[in-house]
C-alpha positions in Angstrom: 117.8 -57.7 42.6 120.2 -54.8 42.9 123.7 -54.9 41.4 126.4 -53.5 43.6 129.5 -51.8 42.2 132.8 -51.8 44.0 134.1 -48.3 45.0 137.0 -48.3 42.5 134.6 -49.1 39.6 132.0 -46.6 40.7 134.2 -43.6 41.3 137.7 -43.9 39.8 137.7 -43.3 36.0 140.8 -45.3 35.5 143.0 -42.4 34.4 145.5 -40.3 36.1 145.1 -36.6 35.2 147.9 -34.7 33.4 149.9 -32.5 35.7 151.8 -30.1 33.5 152.7 -27.4 35.9 152.6 -23.7 34.7 154.8 -22.7 37.6 157.6 -25.0 36.4 157.2 -23.9 32.8 157.3 -20.3 34.0 160.5 -21.0 35.9 162.0 -22.6 32.8 161.1 -19.5 30.7 162.5 -17.2 33.4 165.8 -19.1 33.6 166.1 -19.3 29.8 165.6 -15.6 29.6 168.2 -14.8 32.2 170.7 -17.2 30.6 170.0 -15.8 27.1 170.4 -12.2 28.3 174.0 -13.0 29.2 174.7 -13.5 25.5 173.6 -10.0 24.4 176.9 -8.2 25.1 178.9 -11.1 23.5 176.8 -12.3 20.5 174.2 -9.6 20.1 170.4 -9.9 20.1 170.2 -12.6 17.5 172.4 -15.0 19.5 170.4 -14.2 22.7 167.1 -14.9 20.9 168.5 -18.2 19.6 169.8 -19.1 23.1 166.4 -18.3 24.6 164.5 -20.4 22.1 166.9 -23.3 22.5 166.9 -23.2 26.3 163.2 -22.8 26.6 162.6 -25.7 24.2 164.9 -28.0 26.1 163.5 -26.9 29.5 159.9 -27.5 28.4 160.8 -30.9 26.9 162.6 -31.9 30.1 159.6 -31.0 32.2 157.1 -32.7 29.9 159.2 -35.9 29.8 159.6 -35.8 33.6 155.8 -35.3 34.1 155.0 -38.2 31.7 157.4 -40.5 33.6 155.9 -39.6 37.0 152.4 -40.0 35.6 153.1 -43.4 34.1 154.5 -44.6 37.4 151.5 -43.2 39.3 149.1 -44.8 36.8 151.0 -48.1 37.1 151.0 -48.1 40.9 147.2 -47.3 41.0 146.4 -50.0 38.4 148.3 -52.6 40.3 146.7 -51.7 43.6 143.2 -51.9 42.0 144.1 -55.3 40.5 145.2 -56.5 44.0 141.9 -55.4 45.5 142.7 -51.9 46.8 139.8 -49.5 47.0 140.6 -46.4 45.0 138.0 -43.7 45.0 139.7 -41.1 42.8 143.0 -39.7 41.6 143.4 -36.0 41.4 146.2 -33.5 40.6 147.6 -31.6 43.6 150.2 -28.9 44.0 152.9 -28.4 46.6 155.6 -25.9 45.8 157.4 -26.9 42.6 156.6 -30.6 42.9 154.3 -32.4 40.5 151.9 -34.5 42.6 148.8 -36.7 42.4 146.5 -37.5 45.4 145.1 -41.0 45.4 141.9 -41.0 47.5 141.1 -44.2 49.3 138.5 -45.0 52.1 141.4 -45.1 54.6 142.9 -41.8 53.6 145.0 -40.1 50.9 148.2 -41.2 49.3 150.4 -38.5 47.7 152.5 -39.7 44.8 154.8 -37.2 43.0 158.1 -35.7 42.8 160.4 -33.4 40.7 159.3 -33.6 37.1 162.5 -32.8 35.3 163.7 -35.9 33.4 167.4 -36.2 34.4 166.5 -35.4 38.0 163.1 -37.1 38.3 162.5 -38.5 41.8 159.4 -40.3 42.9 158.0 -39.8 46.4 155.1 -41.6 48.0 153.5 -40.3 51.2 150.8 -41.9 53.3 149.7 -40.8 56.8 152.7 -38.5 57.2 155.3 -41.1 56.3 157.1 -40.8 53.0 159.7 -42.4 50.9 161.5 -41.3 47.8 163.6 -42.9 45.1 164.9 -42.3 41.6 162.0 -42.4 39.2 163.9 -44.6 36.7 164.5 -47.1 39.5 160.8 -47.0 40.4 159.8 -47.6 36.8 162.2 -50.5 36.5 160.9 -52.2 39.7 157.2 -51.3 39.3 155.8 -54.7 40.3 157.9 -55.0 43.4 157.3 -51.3 44.4 153.5 -51.7 44.0 153.4 -54.9 46.0 155.5 -53.4 48.8 153.4 -50.2 49.0 150.1 -52.2 48.7 151.1 -54.3 51.7 152.1 -51.2 53.7 149.1 -49.1 52.8 146.2 -51.4 52.1 146.9 -54.4 54.3 148.9 -53.1 57.3 147.3 -49.6 57.2 143.8 -50.9 57.0 144.3 -53.3 59.9 145.8 -50.5 62.1 142.8 -48.2 61.2 140.3 -50.8 62.3 141.9 -51.5 65.6 
């Protein structure tokens, strides 16, 4: 007798990879350097260094918090889809411009979940088969169950039925 495993148990590890983006962090350091350099004529080098350290620290914190928020939302969506019976093969980090994204691999295609990972501006976007939608990340986190159910219906139930016909 051979035991069969479902695709999501066999392939998906159950974790969404971290997506700290070196490009965003580099942009933060560059902007902090430019902003701090403005202080050199007015406050001298010590004030410029202090401004650079402060701006860099705040910028990195804003990116890390934004990435964690988007990662928690992505993880929550994928967990709810698996619980509802969706077949998830893998979740990988992907890059597109300055956006933080994850690609959810399913037997019917890929779903891209991501957005801008800067905490006050965080926006979540979900794209599947060329159709996308976006919303405020805080709104998505607050309505996670409803969002997951709606997306599950569109992607796994309606999408699978249209792929078979």
